[in-house]
C-alpha positions as CSV (number, residue, x, y, z in Angstrom):
1,M,143.5,23.0,168.2
2,S,142.2,26.0,169.1
3,Q,139.5,28.4,167.9
4,Y,141.6,30.8,165.7
5,E,144.2,27.8,164.6
6,A,142.3,26.3,161.5
7,R,141.3,29.4,160.8
8,V,144.8,30.7,160.7
9,R,146.8,27.8,159.1
10,A,144.0,27.0,156.3
11,F,145.5,31.0,155.0
12,I,148.8,30.7,156.5
13,D,148.3,27.3,153.4
14,E,146.2,29.2,150.7
15,N,148.2,32.0,150.8
16,F,152.3,30.7,151.1
17,P,154.5,28.0,149.9
18,P,154.8,25.6,152.7
19,A,158.6,24.9,154.4
20,V,158.4,21.4,153.5
21,E,156.3,20.3,150.1
22,G,153.3,17.6,150.7
23,E,153.8,18.6,155.0
24,P,151.7,20.7,156.8
25,V,153.3,23.6,158.6
26,P,153.9,22.8,162.2
27,A,152.1,25.2,164.4
28,G,155.5,26.1,166.4
29,L,158.1,27.2,163.4
30,S,159.2,30.5,162.7
31,L,157.5,31.6,159.7
32,L,159.9,33.9,158.4
33,E,163.5,31.9,159.4
34,S,162.2,29.4,157.4
35,G,160.9,31.2,154.2
36,V,157.4,30.5,154.6
37,I,156.5,33.9,154.8
38,D,158.8,37.4,153.8
39,S,158.3,41.0,154.4
40,M,155.9,41.5,152.0
41,G,153.7,38.0,153.6
42,V,154.0,39.8,156.5
43,L,151.7,42.9,155.5
44,L,149.5,40.6,153.9
45,L,148.6,38.2,157.1
46,V,148.2,41.5,159.0
47,T,145.6,43.4,156.1
48,W,144.3,39.5,156.9
49,L,144.0,39.4,160.5
50,E,142.3,42.9,160.5
51,Q,139.4,41.9,157.4
52,E,139.0,38.4,158.8
53,F,138.8,39.2,162.9
54,G,137.5,43.1,162.9
55,F,140.7,44.7,164.8
56,I,143.2,46.9,164.1
57,V,147.0,45.3,164.3
58,D,149.3,48.2,165.5
59,D,152.8,49.0,163.7
60,D,154.5,48.0,167.0
61,E,152.4,44.6,167.2
62,V,154.2,43.8,164.0
63,V,156.7,41.6,165.8
64,P,157.9,37.9,165.8
65,E,156.2,37.7,169.3
66,N,152.9,38.0,167.2
67,L,153.5,37.0,164.1
68,D,155.8,34.4,163.8
69,S,154.5,30.9,163.6
70,I,150.7,29.7,163.4
71,A,150.6,29.0,167.5
72,A,152.2,32.9,167.9
73,I,149.5,34.4,165.9
74,D,146.7,32.3,167.4
75,G,147.5,33.3,170.4
76,F,147.9,37.2,169.5
77,I,144.5,37.2,167.7
78,A,143.1,35.5,171.2
79,R,144.7,38.7,173.3
80,K,143.1,40.7,170.3
81,V,139.4,39.5,169.8
82,E,139.8,39.2,174.6
83,L,140.6,42.9,174.2
84,E,138.1,44.1,171.6
85,P,135.1,45.8,173.0
86,A,131.9,44.3,171.1
87,G,130.0,45.7,168.8
C-alpha cells in the first residue's frame, strides 16, 4: 500500500457505499463504472483532495485517468504533491 492509499481508502469508505457490501473496494476498480462514485461524488472527492493535500485540482485534471480508482487517485496525489513547490 502506498503512502496515500490508506487515506484515500478511508475517505472512500466513509463517504460512499461499497461496490460489494462488506468487501473493501479493490484499488483498481473503476469507482464510476461500479457506481461507488457518481458525478456529485467526484466533486466531493475533488474538494477533499484540495483540502486534505493542499493542492488545486484543475478542471482539465478531473478525468478518469486521475480519479476513477483508488490506485489512480493515489498516483494523482503523488504527482501533484511532487509538483507543488514546498511552502
